[in-house]
C-alpha positions as CSV (number, residue, x, y, z in Angstrom):
1,M,115.2,86.2,73.6
2,S,118.4,84.5,74.7
3,R,119.6,81.1,73.6
4,R,119.7,79.9,77.2
5,F,116.1,80.9,77.7
6,I,115.0,78.9,74.6
7,L,117.0,75.9,75.8
8,E,115.4,76.0,79.2
9,W,111.9,76.2,77.6
10,L,112.7,73.2,75.4
11,L,113.9,71.2,78.4
12,I,110.7,71.9,80.3
13,A,108.6,70.8,77.3
14,L,110.6,67.6,76.9
15,L,110.2,66.9,80.6
16,M,106.4,66.9,80.4
17,A,106.0,63.6,78.4
18,P,107.7,61.3,81.0
19,L,106.0,63.3,83.7
20,Q,102.6,62.5,82.3
21,W,103.5,58.8,82.0
22,W,104.4,58.8,85.7
23,L,101.4,60.9,86.8
24,Q,98.9,58.4,85.4
25,D,99.7,56.1,88.4
26,A,101.1,58.6,90.8
27,P,99.8,58.2,94.4
28,S,96.2,59.7,94.9
29,V,96.0,60.9,91.2
30,P,93.8,58.0,90.0
31,L,91.6,58.3,93.1
32,V,90.9,62.0,92.3
33,D,90.2,61.2,88.7
34,A,87.9,58.4,89.8
35,M,85.9,60.9,91.9
36,L,85.5,63.1,88.9
37,Y,84.6,60.1,86.8
38,D,81.9,59.0,89.2
39,W,80.3,62.5,89.1
40,A,80.4,62.7,85.4
41,M,78.9,59.2,85.0
42,S,76.1,60.0,87.4
43,Q,75.0,62.7,85.0
44,Q,74.4,60.1,82.3
45,R,70.8,59.0,82.9
46,A,70.8,55.4,81.7
47,A,67.3,53.9,81.9
48,P,66.9,50.1,82.3
49,S,66.3,48.3,79.0
50,P,62.9,46.6,78.8
51,D,64.4,43.5,77.2
52,V,66.6,42.6,80.2
53,L,65.1,40.5,83.0
54,I,66.7,39.5,86.3
55,V,65.5,36.4,87.9
56,G,66.6,36.9,91.5
57,I,67.6,34.4,94.1
58,D,66.1,36.2,97.0
59,A,65.2,35.6,100.6
60,R,61.7,34.5,99.7
61,S,63.0,31.8,97.3
62,L,65.5,30.6,100.0
63,A,62.8,30.4,102.5
64,E,60.6,28.2,100.3
65,L,63.2,26.1,98.5
66,G,65.6,25.7,101.4
67,P,69.2,26.7,101.9
68,W,71.7,27.2,99.1
69,P,72.8,25.3,97.1
70,W,69.6,23.9,95.7
71,P,69.2,20.6,93.8
72,R,70.2,20.7,90.2
73,K,66.8,19.5,89.1
74,T,65.4,22.8,90.5
75,H,67.6,24.8,88.1
76,A,66.7,22.4,85.3
77,Q,63.0,23.1,86.0
78,L,63.7,26.9,85.9
79,L,65.5,26.6,82.5
80,D,62.6,24.5,81.1
81,T,60.2,27.3,82.1
82,L,62.5,29.9,80.5
83,A,62.7,27.8,77.3
84,H,59.0,27.3,77.3
85,D,58.4,31.0,77.7
86,G,60.8,32.0,74.9
87,A,63.8,33.6,76.6
88,R,66.4,34.8,74.1
89,R,69.6,34.2,76.2
90,V,70.2,33.2,79.7
91,L,73.2,33.8,82.1
92,L,73.4,31.7,85.2
93,D,75.4,33.8,87.6
94,F,76.5,31.0,89.8
95,F,79.0,28.2,89.5
96,L,78.4,24.6,88.4
97,E,81.9,23.2,88.9
98,E,81.3,20.3,91.2
99,P,79.0,17.3,90.7
100,S,75.9,16.9,92.8
101,T,75.1,13.8,94.9
102,N,72.4,12.8,92.4
103,R,73.8,12.0,89.0
104,D,70.3,12.1,87.4
105,D,69.9,15.7,88.5
106,D,73.1,16.7,86.7
107,L,72.0,14.9,83.6
108,R,68.6,16.6,83.7
109,L,70.3,20.0,84.2
110,A,72.6,19.3,81.3
111,A,69.7,18.5,79.1
112,A,67.9,21.7,80.1
113,L,71.1,23.7,79.4
114,G,70.9,22.6,75.8
115,R,67.3,23.6,75.2
116,L,68.2,27.4,75.0
117,P,71.3,29.6,74.7
118,V,72.8,29.5,78.2
119,Y,76.1,31.1,79.4
120,L,78.0,30.2,82.5
121,P,80.6,32.3,84.4
122,L,84.1,31.1,85.2
123,R,85.4,31.3,88.8
124,V,88.9,32.5,89.6
125,A,90.9,29.6,91.0
126,E,91.4,29.6,94.7
127,S,95.2,29.8,94.4
128,R,94.8,33.0,92.4
129,A,92.3,34.4,94.9
130,N,94.6,33.5,97.8
131,G,97.5,35.4,96.1
132,S,99.6,32.5,95.0
133,N,102.6,33.3,92.8
134,E,101.5,30.5,90.4
135,P,97.9,31.1,89.6
136,D,95.9,28.4,87.9
137,G,93.6,30.7,86.1
138,F,89.8,30.1,86.0
139,V,87.9,27.0,87.3
140,R,85.6,25.8,84.6
141,P,82.2,24.1,85.0
142,L,81.8,20.3,84.9
143,P,82.5,19.0,81.4
144,L,78.9,17.8,81.3
145,F,77.7,21.3,81.7
146,N,80.5,22.9,79.8
147,Q,79.5,20.9,76.7
148,S,75.8,21.8,77.0
149,V,76.1,25.6,77.2
150,V,76.8,28.1,74.4
151,A,79.9,29.5,76.0
152,T,81.7,30.1,79.3
153,A,83.4,33.4,80.1
154,H,84.7,35.4,83.0
155,A,82.4,37.7,85.0
156,N,85.1,39.2,87.2
157,V,84.5,42.8,88.3
158,T,87.7,44.9,89.0
159,V,87.8,46.9,92.2
160,D,89.9,50.1,92.3
161,A,92.2,51.2,95.1
162,D,89.4,52.9,96.9
163,G,87.3,49.6,96.9
164,V,84.9,50.8,94.3
165,A,84.1,48.8,91.1
166,R,84.2,51.0,88.0
167,W,85.9,48.9,85.3
168,I,85.5,45.4,83.7
169,F,88.1,44.0,81.3
170,M,87.1,42.5,78.0
171,R,89.8,39.9,78.5
172,E,91.7,38.7,81.5
173,G,93.4,35.7,82.9
174,V,96.9,34.2,82.9
175,P,99.0,35.3,79.9
176,G,98.2,33.2,76.9
177,R,94.9,31.9,78.3
178,L,92.7,35.0,78.4
179,E,89.0,34.6,78.8
180,P,86.5,37.0,77.4
181,F,84.0,38.9,79.4
182,V,80.6,37.1,79.5
183,G,78.8,40.3,78.8
184,T,80.3,40.6,75.3
185,L,78.9,37.2,74.5
186,L,75.5,38.1,75.8
187,A,75.6,41.3,73.9
188,G,76.3,39.3,70.7
189,Q,79.8,40.7,70.2
190,S,82.7,38.6,69.0
191,A,84.9,37.3,71.8
192,L,87.6,35.5,69.8
193,A,89.1,38.3,67.6
194,P,92.1,40.0,69.4
195,S,91.6,43.7,69.9
196,A,94.0,46.4,68.8
197,R,93.6,48.3,72.1
198,T,96.3,48.2,74.7
199,S,95.2,48.4,78.2
200,A,95.6,51.7,79.9
201,M,95.9,50.0,83.2
202,P,98.8,47.9,84.5
203,V,99.1,44.4,82.8
204,H,100.7,41.2,84.1
205,S,100.0,42.3,87.7
206,D,100.8,39.3,89.9
207,G,100.9,37.1,86.8
208,W,97.4,38.2,85.8
209,D,96.8,39.9,82.5
210,H,94.1,42.5,81.8
211,Q,93.1,43.8,78.4
212,E,90.6,46.4,77.2
213,P,89.0,47.9,80.3
214,F,85.7,49.5,79.9
215,G,83.3,51.4,82.1
216,F,79.6,51.6,82.1
217,P,76.9,54.0,83.4
218,L,74.7,52.7,86.2
219,T,71.0,52.6,85.6
220,Q,69.0,55.3,87.2
221,P,67.6,54.6,89.7
222,L,69.8,51.9,91.2
223,H,68.1,48.5,91.5
224,G,65.8,49.6,88.7
225,W,66.0,46.5,86.5
226,H,62.9,44.4,85.8
227,T,63.3,41.7,88.4
228,V,61.2,38.6,89.3
229,S,61.7,36.2,92.1
230,Y,63.2,32.8,91.4
231,I,60.4,31.0,93.1
232,S,57.7,33.0,91.3
233,L,59.1,32.0,87.9
234,L,59.6,28.4,89.0
235,R,56.0,28.1,90.0
236,G,54.7,29.6,86.8
237,Q,53.5,32.8,88.5
238,V,55.2,35.0,85.8
239,P,53.4,35.4,82.5
240,A,55.2,34.1,79.5
241,E,54.9,37.5,77.7
242,F,57.1,38.9,80.5
243,V,59.9,36.5,79.6
244,R,59.6,36.1,75.8
245,G,62.5,37.5,73.8
246,K,64.4,38.9,76.7
247,L,67.9,38.5,78.0
248,V,67.6,36.7,81.3
249,L,70.2,36.9,84.1
250,V,69.8,34.5,87.0
251,G,71.7,35.3,90.2
252,P,71.6,36.1,93.9
253,L,70.0,39.4,95.0
254,E,71.0,41.7,97.9
255,D,68.7,40.1,100.5
256,S,69.9,36.6,99.8
257,H,73.3,37.3,101.5
258,L,74.8,34.5,99.3
259,E,77.6,36.7,98.0
260,R,79.4,40.0,98.9
261,L,77.8,43.1,97.4
262,V,79.9,45.1,94.9
263,P,80.5,48.8,95.9
264,V,79.9,51.3,93.1
265,G,80.7,55.0,92.8
266,V,77.9,57.6,93.2
267,P,78.2,61.3,93.9
268,G,79.0,62.0,97.6
269,G,80.0,58.4,98.4
270,A,79.4,54.8,97.4
271,A,76.5,52.4,97.0
272,S,76.3,48.6,96.8
273,L,74.8,46.4,94.1
274,A,74.4,42.7,93.7
275,G,76.7,41.1,91.2
276,V,73.9,40.2,88.8
277,E,72.7,43.8,88.7
278,L,76.2,45.1,88.0
279,L,76.5,42.5,85.2
280,A,73.2,43.7,83.8
281,D,74.5,47.3,83.7
282,A,77.7,46.2,81.9
283,V,75.8,44.0,79.4
284,D,73.3,46.7,78.6
285,A,76.1,49.3,78.1
286,L,77.8,46.9,75.6
287,R,74.6,46.2,73.8
288,H,73.7,49.9,73.3
289,G,77.1,51.3,72.7
290,R,77.4,53.1,76.1
291,A,80.6,51.4,77.2
292,I,83.3,53.9,78.3
293,H,86.7,53.2,76.8
294,L,90.2,54.2,77.8
295,L,93.0,55.2,75.4
296,P,96.1,53.0,75.3
297,R,98.6,54.1,77.9
298,L,101.0,55.6,75.4
299,A,98.3,57.5,73.6
300,L,96.9,58.7,76.9
301,A,100.3,60.1,78.0
302,F,100.7,61.8,74.6
303,S,97.2,63.3,74.6
304,A,97.7,64.6,78.2
305,T,101.0,66.2,77.2
306,V,99.6,68.1,74.1
307,P,97.8,70.8,76.2
308,I,100.9,71.4,78.2
309,W,103.0,71.9,75.0
310,L,100.3,74.2,73.8
311,A,100.5,76.3,76.9
312,L,104.3,76.4,76.8
313,T,104.1,77.5,73.2
314,L,101.8,80.3,74.1
315,F,104.1,81.4,76.9
316,L,106.7,82.6,74.4
317,P,104.7,85.4,72.7
318,A,102.5,86.2,75.7
319,A,104.7,85.6,78.8
320,R,102.9,88.2,80.8
321,Y,99.6,86.3,80.5
322,S,101.1,82.9,81.4
323,L,98.8,82.4,84.4
324,A,95.7,83.3,82.3
325,I,96.9,80.9,79.6
326,V,97.3,78.1,82.2
327,V,93.8,78.7,83.6
328,C,92.2,78.8,80.1
329,V,94.0,75.7,78.9
330,A,93.2,73.8,82.1
331,G,89.6,74.7,81.9
332,S,89.4,73.8,78.2
333,W,91.0,70.4,78.8
334,L,88.6,69.7,81.7
335,A,85.7,70.5,79.5
336,I,87.1,68.4,76.6
337,S,87.5,65.5,79.0
338,L,83.9,65.7,80.2
339,L,82.6,66.2,76.6
340,L,84.5,63.2,75.3
341,L,83.0,61.1,78.2
342,A,79.5,62.3,77.5
343,Y,79.5,62.2,73.7
344,A,82.4,59.9,72.6
345,N,82.3,57.4,75.5
346,V,86.1,58.0,75.9
347,W,87.6,58.9,79.3
348,L,90.7,61.1,79.4
349,P,91.6,61.5,83.1
350,P,92.2,65.3,83.3
351,L,94.1,65.5,86.6
352,P,97.6,64.5,85.2
353,T,97.2,67.2,82.6
354,L,96.1,69.8,85.2
355,L,99.0,68.8,87.4
356,G,101.4,69.0,84.4
357,L,100.2,72.4,83.5
358,T,100.7,73.6,87.1
359,I,104.2,72.1,87.2
360,A,105.1,73.6,83.8
361,Y,103.8,77.0,84.9
362,F,105.9,76.9,88.1
363,L,109.0,75.8,86.3
364,W,108.5,78.4,83.6
365,S,107.9,81.1,86.3
366,W,110.9,80.0,88.3
367,R,113.2,80.2,85.3
368,R,111.8,83.6,84.2
369,L,112.2,84.8,87.8
370,S,115.7,83.6,87.9
371,A,116.5,85.3,84.6
372,F,114.8,88.4,85.9
373,F,116.9,88.5,89.1
374,Q,120.1,88.0,87.1
375,F,119.1,90.9,84.7
376,F,117.9,92.9,87.6
377,G,121.1,92.5,89.5
378,K,123.2,93.6,86.6
379,R,121.0,96.6,85.9
380,I,121.1,97.6,89.6
381,A,124.9,97.4,89.5
382,M,125.0,99.5,86.4
383,L,122.7,102.1,87.9
384,N,124.7,102.4,91.1
385,A,127.9,102.7,89.0
386,L,126.7,105.7,87.1
387,P,128.6,108.8,88.3
388,A,126.5,111.6,89.7
389,G,129.3,114.2,90.2
390,A,128.4,117.0,92.5
391,F,124.9,115.4,93.0
392,E,126.2,112.2,94.5
393,P,124.3,111.7,97.7
394,G,126.0,110.6,100.8
395,G,125.1,107.6,103.0
396,R,126.6,104.4,104.3
397,L,126.1,101.0,102.9
398,G,123.6,98.7,104.5
399,A,124.4,95.4,106.3
400,P,124.8,92.4,104.0
401,A,121.7,90.3,103.6
402,W,121.6,86.6,104.4
403,D,119.4,85.8,101.4
404,H,120.0,86.5,97.7
405,V,116.5,87.8,97.2
406,V,116.7,90.0,100.2
407,A,120.0,91.3,99.0
408,Q,118.5,92.1,95.6
409,M,115.6,94.0,97.3
410,A,118.1,95.9,99.4
411,A,120.1,96.8,96.3
412,L,117.0,98.0,94.5
413,D,116.0,100.1,97.5
414,A,119.5,101.6,97.6
415,A,119.4,102.3,93.8
416,I,115.9,103.9,94.1
417,N,116.9,106.0,97.0
418,R,120.1,107.1,95.2
419,V,118.2,108.1,92.1
420,T,115.5,109.8,94.1
421,K,118.1,111.8,96.0
422,I,119.9,112.7,92.8
423,K,116.7,113.8,91.2
424,T,115.6,115.8,94.2
425,M,119.0,117.5,94.5
426,L,118.9,118.3,90.8
427,S,115.3,119.5,90.9
428,V,116.0,121.7,94.0
429,S,119.2,123.0,92.4
430,I,117.3,124.0,89.2
431,S,114.3,125.3,91.2
432,Q,116.5,127.5,93.4
433,M,118.7,128.9,90.7
434,P,118.5,132.7,90.6
435,V,118.3,132.6,86.8
436,A,115.0,131.7,85.2
437,V,115.4,128.2,83.6
438,L,113.0,126.2,81.4
439,V,113.4,122.7,80.0
440,C,111.5,122.2,76.7
441,F,110.8,119.4,74.3
442,D,111.8,119.6,70.6
443,D,108.4,121.1,69.8
444,G,108.8,124.0,72.3
445,T,106.5,122.4,75.0
446,I,107.7,123.2,78.5
447,T,108.4,120.1,80.6
448,Q,109.9,121.8,83.6
449,S,110.5,125.3,85.0
450,N,112.0,126.7,88.1
451,D,110.7,129.3,90.5
452,A,112.5,132.2,88.9
453,A,110.9,131.4,85.5
454,R,107.4,131.2,87.0
455,R,107.9,134.5,88.8
456,L,109.0,136.0,85.5
457,L,106.4,134.6,83.2
458,E,103.4,133.7,85.5
459,P,103.7,135.6,88.7
460,S,100.1,135.0,89.7
461,T,100.5,131.2,89.8
462,V,103.5,131.6,92.1
463,L,101.2,133.3,94.7
464,H,98.5,130.7,94.4
465,D,100.4,127.4,94.3
466,A,104.1,127.3,94.7
467,T,104.3,123.5,94.4
468,E,102.6,123.1,91.0
469,D,104.5,123.8,87.9
470,A,102.1,126.1,86.1
471,L,104.2,126.4,83.0
472,S,104.5,122.6,82.4
473,R,103.0,121.2,79.2
474,R,102.5,124.8,77.8
475,D,104.1,126.2,74.6
476,L,106.9,128.6,75.2
477,L,106.2,130.8,72.2
478,S,102.6,131.1,73.2
479,I,103.6,132.2,76.7
480,L,106.0,134.8,75.3
481,R,103.3,136.2,73.1
482,E,100.8,136.5,76.0
483,T,103.2,137.7,78.6
484,C,105.6,140.0,76.8
485,V,105.0,143.4,75.2
486,T,107.4,142.5,72.4
487,Q,105.5,140.1,70.1
488,L,107.3,137.4,68.1
489,G,107.1,137.5,64.3
490,G,105.8,134.9,62.0
491,A,109.2,133.3,61.3
492,S,108.4,130.4,63.7
493,S,106.5,128.6,61.0
494,V,109.6,128.5,58.8
495,R,112.4,128.3,61.4
496,P,112.5,126.1,64.5
497,W,111.3,127.9,67.6
498,F,114.7,127.8,69.3
499,E,116.2,129.9,66.4
500,T,113.7,132.7,66.9
501,L,114.7,133.4,70.6
502,H,117.5,135.9,69.8
503,N,115.8,139.2,70.9
504,E,115.2,140.8,74.2
505,Y,111.7,140.6,75.6
506,V,109.9,143.0,77.9
507,T,107.1,141.8,80.2
508,Q,104.0,143.8,81.0
509,R,105.6,144.6,84.4
510,G,108.6,146.1,82.7
511,Q,111.1,143.2,83.3
512,V,113.5,142.7,80.4
513,F,115.1,139.3,79.7
514,K,117.1,137.7,76.9
515,P,116.8,133.9,76.2
516,R,119.8,131.7,75.8
517,V,119.0,128.2,74.3
518,A,121.2,125.1,74.7
519,A,120.5,121.6,73.4
520,L,120.7,118.8,76.0
521,D,122.4,115.4,75.3
522,I,120.2,112.8,73.5
523,F,120.1,109.3,74.8
524,G,119.0,106.6,72.3
525,D,115.7,107.3,70.6
526,E,114.5,109.8,73.2
527,P,113.2,113.1,71.9
528,R,115.7,116.0,72.2
529,R,115.3,118.5,75.0
530,W,116.3,122.1,75.2
531,M,117.4,124.1,78.2
532,V,116.3,127.8,77.9
533,A,117.8,130.3,80.3
534,L,116.0,133.7,80.6
535,H,118.7,136.1,81.6
536,D,117.2,139.1,83.4
537,V,118.7,142.3,81.9
538,T,116.3,144.7,83.5
539,S,119.0,146.4,85.5
540,E,121.2,146.8,82.5
541,H,118.3,148.2,80.5
542,R,117.4,150.6,83.3
543,I,120.9,151.8,83.6
544,K,121.3,152.2,79.9
545,L,118.0,154.1,79.7
546,E,118.9,156.3,82.6
547,R,122.3,157.1,81.1
548,E,120.7,158.1,77.8
549,Q,118.1,160.3,79.6
550,W,120.6,161.8,81.9
551,I,122.8,162.7,79.0
552,G,119.9,164.3,77.2
553,Y,118.8,166.1,80.4
554,I,122.3,167.4,81.2
555,S,123.0,168.5,77.7
556,H,119.7,170.4,77.6
557,D,119.2,171.9,81.0
558,L,122.8,172.7,81.7
559,R,123.2,174.3,78.3
560,T,120.0,176.3,78.6
561,P,121.3,178.8,81.2
562,Q,124.5,179.3,79.2
563,I,122.5,179.9,76.0
564,N,120.4,182.4,77.9
565,I,123.5,184.3,79.1
566,I,124.9,184.4,75.5
567,S,121.5,185.6,74.3
568,L,121.5,188.4,76.9
569,L,125.1,189.5,75.9
570,N,124.2,189.5,72.2
571,L,121.1,191.6,72.9
572,Y,123.2,194.1,75.0
573,A,125.8,194.2,72.3
574,D,123.2,194.9,69.6
575,G,122.0,197.8,71.7
576,A,118.5,196.7,72.7
577,A,116.6,199.6,74.0
578,Q,115.0,197.7,77.0
579,L,118.2,196.0,78.1
580,D,120.4,198.3,80.1
581,E,123.5,197.3,82.1
582,R,121.5,196.6,85.3
583,A,119.1,194.2,83.5
584,L,122.1,192.4,81.9
585,I,123.8,191.9,85.3
586,D,120.5,190.6,86.9
587,G,119.9,188.2,84.0
588,V,123.4,186.8,84.0
589,R,123.3,186.4,87.8
590,R,119.9,184.6,87.5
591,E,121.1,182.1,84.9
592,T,124.3,181.5,86.8
593,E,122.5,180.7,90.0
594,R,120.2,178.4,88.1
595,S,123.2,176.5,86.7
596,I,124.6,176.2,90.2
597,R,121.2,174.9,91.5
598,L,121.2,172.3,88.7
599,A,124.7,171.2,89.6
600,D,123.8,171.0,93.3
601,S,120.7,168.9,92.4
602,I,122.8,166.4,90.4
603,L,125.3,166.1,93.3
604,D,122.5,165.6,95.8
605,L,120.9,162.9,93.6
606,L,124.2,161.1,93.2
607,T,124.7,161.2,96.9
608,A,121.2,159.9,97.5
609,R,121.8,157.0,95.2
610,S,125.2,156.1,96.7
611,D,125.7,153.6,99.5
612,R,127.2,156.1,101.9
613,Y,124.3,156.2,104.4
614,R,124.9,156.3,108.1
615,F,121.7,155.2,109.9
616,E,121.0,155.9,113.5
617,P,117.9,156.6,115.6
618,V,116.9,160.2,115.0
619,P,113.8,162.1,116.3
620,V,111.8,163.0,113.2
621,A,110.6,166.2,114.8
622,A,114.2,167.5,115.1
623,L,114.8,166.7,111.4
624,A,111.6,168.6,110.4
625,L,112.5,171.7,112.5
626,D,116.1,171.7,111.2
627,A,114.8,171.7,107.6
628,V,112.5,174.6,108.5
629,D,115.4,176.6,110.0
630,Q,117.5,176.1,106.8
631,V,114.8,177.6,104.5
632,W,113.5,180.3,106.9
633,A,115.6,183.1,105.4
634,N,114.4,182.2,101.9
635,A,110.8,182.1,103.0
636,A,111.1,185.4,104.8
637,A,112.5,187.0,101.7
638,K,109.5,186.0,99.8
639,N,107.1,186.9,102.6
640,V,106.0,183.2,103.0
641,T,105.1,181.8,106.4
642,I,105.9,178.3,107.5
643,D,103.5,176.7,110.1
644,T,104.9,173.7,111.9
645,R,102.7,171.2,113.8
646,I,104.2,168.2,115.5
647,T,102.0,165.8,117.5
648,D,104.7,163.5,118.9
649,D,108.2,164.9,119.7
650,D,109.5,161.5,120.7
651,A,108.8,159.6,117.5
652,T,112.1,158.1,116.4
653,L,113.2,157.2,112.9
654,W,116.1,155.0,111.8
655,A,117.7,157.4,109.4
656,D,120.7,159.3,108.0
657,G,119.8,162.7,109.5
658,P,121.7,165.0,107.1
659,L,120.4,163.3,104.0
660,L,116.8,163.1,105.2
661,T,116.9,166.8,106.2
662,R,118.2,167.6,102.7
663,A,115.1,165.9,101.3
664,F,112.8,167.9,103.5
665,V,114.7,171.1,102.6
666,N,114.3,170.3,98.9
667,L,110.5,169.9,99.3
668,L,110.3,173.2,101.3
669,H,112.3,175.1,98.7
670,N,110.0,173.9,96.0
671,A,107.0,174.9,98.1
672,I,108.5,178.4,98.7
673,R,109.4,178.8,95.0
674,H,105.8,178.1,93.9
675,S,104.1,180.1,96.7
676,A,102.9,183.7,96.4
677,S,103.8,186.4,98.8
678,G,101.7,186.1,101.9
679,D,101.1,182.4,101.5
680,T,101.5,179.8,104.3
681,I,103.3,176.5,104.0
682,D,102.1,173.8,106.5
683,V,104.5,171.2,107.9
684,C,102.8,168.4,109.9
685,V,104.5,165.5,111.7
686,T,102.3,162.8,113.3
687,V,102.5,159.1,114.3
688,D,99.8,156.5,113.6
689,Y,99.8,153.9,116.4
690,D,96.5,152.3,115.5
691,V,98.0,149.9,112.9
692,V,100.0,146.7,113.5
693,L,103.2,148.4,112.4
694,P,103.2,152.1,113.6
695,R,104.0,154.6,110.9
696,I,105.3,158.2,110.9
697,H,103.6,160.7,108.6
698,V,105.2,163.9,107.4
699,A,103.1,166.3,105.2
700,I,104.3,169.5,103.4
701,R,101.5,171.6,101.9
702,D,101.7,174.8,99.9
703,A,99.0,177.1,98.4
704,G,100.8,177.7,95.1
705,E,99.7,177.3,91.5
706,G,99.4,173.5,91.8
707,M,99.9,170.9,89.2
708,S,97.8,168.8,86.8
709,Q,97.4,165.1,87.5
710,Q,99.6,164.2,84.5
711,H,102.4,166.4,85.9
712,V,102.1,164.7,89.3
713,M,102.5,161.3,87.5
714,H,105.6,162.6,85.7
715,L,107.2,163.5,89.1
716,F,107.5,159.8,90.0
717,E,109.0,158.6,86.8
718,S,112.5,157.2,87.1
719,P,114.5,158.8,85.6
720,P,112.4,162.0,85.7
721,A,111.2,163.7,82.5
722,I,113.4,166.4,81.3
723,P,112.2,169.7,82.7
724,S,111.3,172.3,80.1
725,L,112.4,175.9,80.2
726,H,109.8,178.4,79.0
727,V,111.1,181.8,77.9
728,N,109.1,185.1,77.2
729,R,110.4,187.7,74.9
730,D,108.8,191.1,75.9
731,D,109.7,194.6,76.0
732,D,111.8,194.2,79.2
733,G,114.0,191.4,77.7
734,I,114.1,187.6,78.2
735,T,112.6,186.2,81.4
736,P,111.9,182.6,82.4
737,R,108.3,181.6,82.8
738,D,107.1,180.2,86.2
739,D,103.5,179.4,85.2
740,V,104.4,175.8,84.7
741,R,105.7,174.1,87.9
742,S,109.1,172.4,87.5
743,H,111.1,170.5,90.2
744,G,114.3,169.7,88.3
745,M,116.3,167.0,90.0
746,G,114.9,167.6,93.5
747,I,112.0,165.1,93.4
748,P,114.1,162.2,92.2
749,M,116.5,162.9,95.0
750,V,113.7,163.0,97.5
751,L,112.2,159.7,96.2
752,E,115.6,158.0,96.4
753,I,116.3,159.1,100.0
754,V,112.8,158.2,101.2
755,A,113.0,154.8,99.6
756,R,116.4,154.1,101.3
757,H,114.6,154.8,104.6
758,E,111.9,152.2,103.7
759,G,109.5,155.1,103.3
760,H,106.9,156.0,100.7
761,V,106.0,159.4,99.0
762,T,102.7,160.4,97.5
763,A,101.6,163.7,96.0
764,H,98.2,165.4,95.7
765,S,97.6,168.5,93.6
766,L,95.2,170.3,91.3
767,P,95.9,173.4,89.2
768,G,95.4,176.5,91.3
769,A,94.9,174.6,94.5
770,G,98.5,174.1,95.7
771,A,100.3,170.8,96.3
772,T,100.6,168.4,99.2
773,F,103.5,165.8,99.6
774,L,102.9,163.0,102.1
775,I,105.8,160.9,103.4
776,E,105.5,157.7,105.4
777,F,108.2,156.0,107.5
778,P,108.2,153.0,109.8
779,V,108.7,153.9,113.5
780,C,112.0,152.9,115.0
781,V,111.6,151.3,118.4
782,V,114.6,152.3,120.6
783,E,115.2,150.2,123.7
784,R,115.7,152.2,126.8
């Protein structure tokens, strides 16, 4: 984590404290908190205390006693009744600040005030109420009354900005002349000792000082206090037991219309209460410890900042969960605020903290996003600066963006496209390489392979799904054990796998390859990778094997006739009785002709395997007839008949006529050689037009001694098995055996020529049942 990042985090944390100080009085913030406060206070079900009684000045009393104000003797009579009935304390919620017209009435009222504990409210001076810059404070009762009561105190109810009364101050007035709230006196609390609390609301507003605000729950239901009419109590209609020992509040009710009602907050809106009812709620809350207090302004700002500091601290180790942290801390703080209100009677307005958390989250996210964009831009530039060599994709630069974010997004798109193109070009290059290539992890697991490797090791998967890498995530050594005829030894448990790949491997299909292993470069802590190239050496192996077999074949079959000639000469020199001069000459001629045939066969095979083919459209019937003409003399000498049947004289073959005729001649010579006198050789040429691609069929069948199935299979080996020479030693000398059918080099030559013509040769034979050779060619379509 960079030093700049820590510094920005610290600046955000320090900014939160003054922000909380300002948010306490920010526009609309107290109103939203007040709405939440009203809802929370409505959940506190405060029942009216049975020892509080309201004597209401109502419409009925006004109707019977006349309009307000009433004579002072009336109030004196009421107080005498309360004193007689045993009231504990009395609050007269109206003002006695002017003398009446009858001095005796004032004296009588003063005397009545002294008979029981009575408290009188103070009225705010008119100059203060009219907004004068030099308020006079409170207007006190007449000295006559002021001396007769227990105490005087303010009964002022504070109205918030939305016009709803929620708070009353323990002390308020001009600085230096603060008056206590009358409810504290009625509740029996001290009003003279200064409090250590500092108001959480503005002080010295318009020269008026407020101290120690407190809230109070409203009784449920509203207007639920025990109330009797003024006139009923005055006339003795209320039993004394209903008054004895109670706290009595005397004041106007709602239907008297003597004073303006006080709006109070309730869920979903506002309601109105008479001033005496609101005072009863406040006094009862003070008496029973249900008063809601506010923390001092400085403590409130600090407590509101602590959750924000906690969230910022959690941002450092868990930055990715910053939004969840904000939601959890905000929810927890809201719950704490409501719980403190319900169980500790302390109100912590939650909205400034919630707003502070939101601002801190946005500032934190903004700085993280800014740092991310800076890092992102540098990395994109580094990525685009990496050289790609031959794999560098082409393309033109995009138009410059008007916005930095848009430019960063465009740069990211360009970098992604470049990397994607490079990866695609690299993957395609590896996939299309003619050499089988594998990329393996350090443990021998294949992570990538190309098409040539899959064709070599898993040909079946290439046919089913060419897009999926069937070798991926498989172990290379296991694949080699399953696929190759050559099995690996047990050295892999001692040596690393890449050190065991030094031999040549043969697959079950006869393909031979030799692995070459090279380590790829290592970047950082990434695992090492290995590139394995499987070089196909099948052709080299085939050539080597053919060369060895040809050397053995030539050294055996070419030497055999010469050895036979020497043997004949030795026998003649030793005077063998059965070997005369004529037999010697015939034997030498026979072995010499055999040597010539072997030499011609080798030359024919070499010619067939060369690239000196001259293809042209040729009628296949003409080739077959030409071959028959070339062997006719040989067949006639052995009394063998050749029967030719051609169904389509116009069938054309794209062929080298002389070479293909030589192949037919070779098969006919073999058939004549293995036919007995009087046998017939069938030559059939036909065309199959019932298939999608028409085919020419040529069949050559003899009635000779035939071959076993194993001998037929040996005919199609490449290179062919070395033919054996079987010799009989009898009374007439040495003669070669013809009971085992041998074709020398003719069949390989035939197979090679037919394959060059895109044809196919099959053979069918059984011992004693002759042999049939079937040759198929594609028909050549000649435009006319």
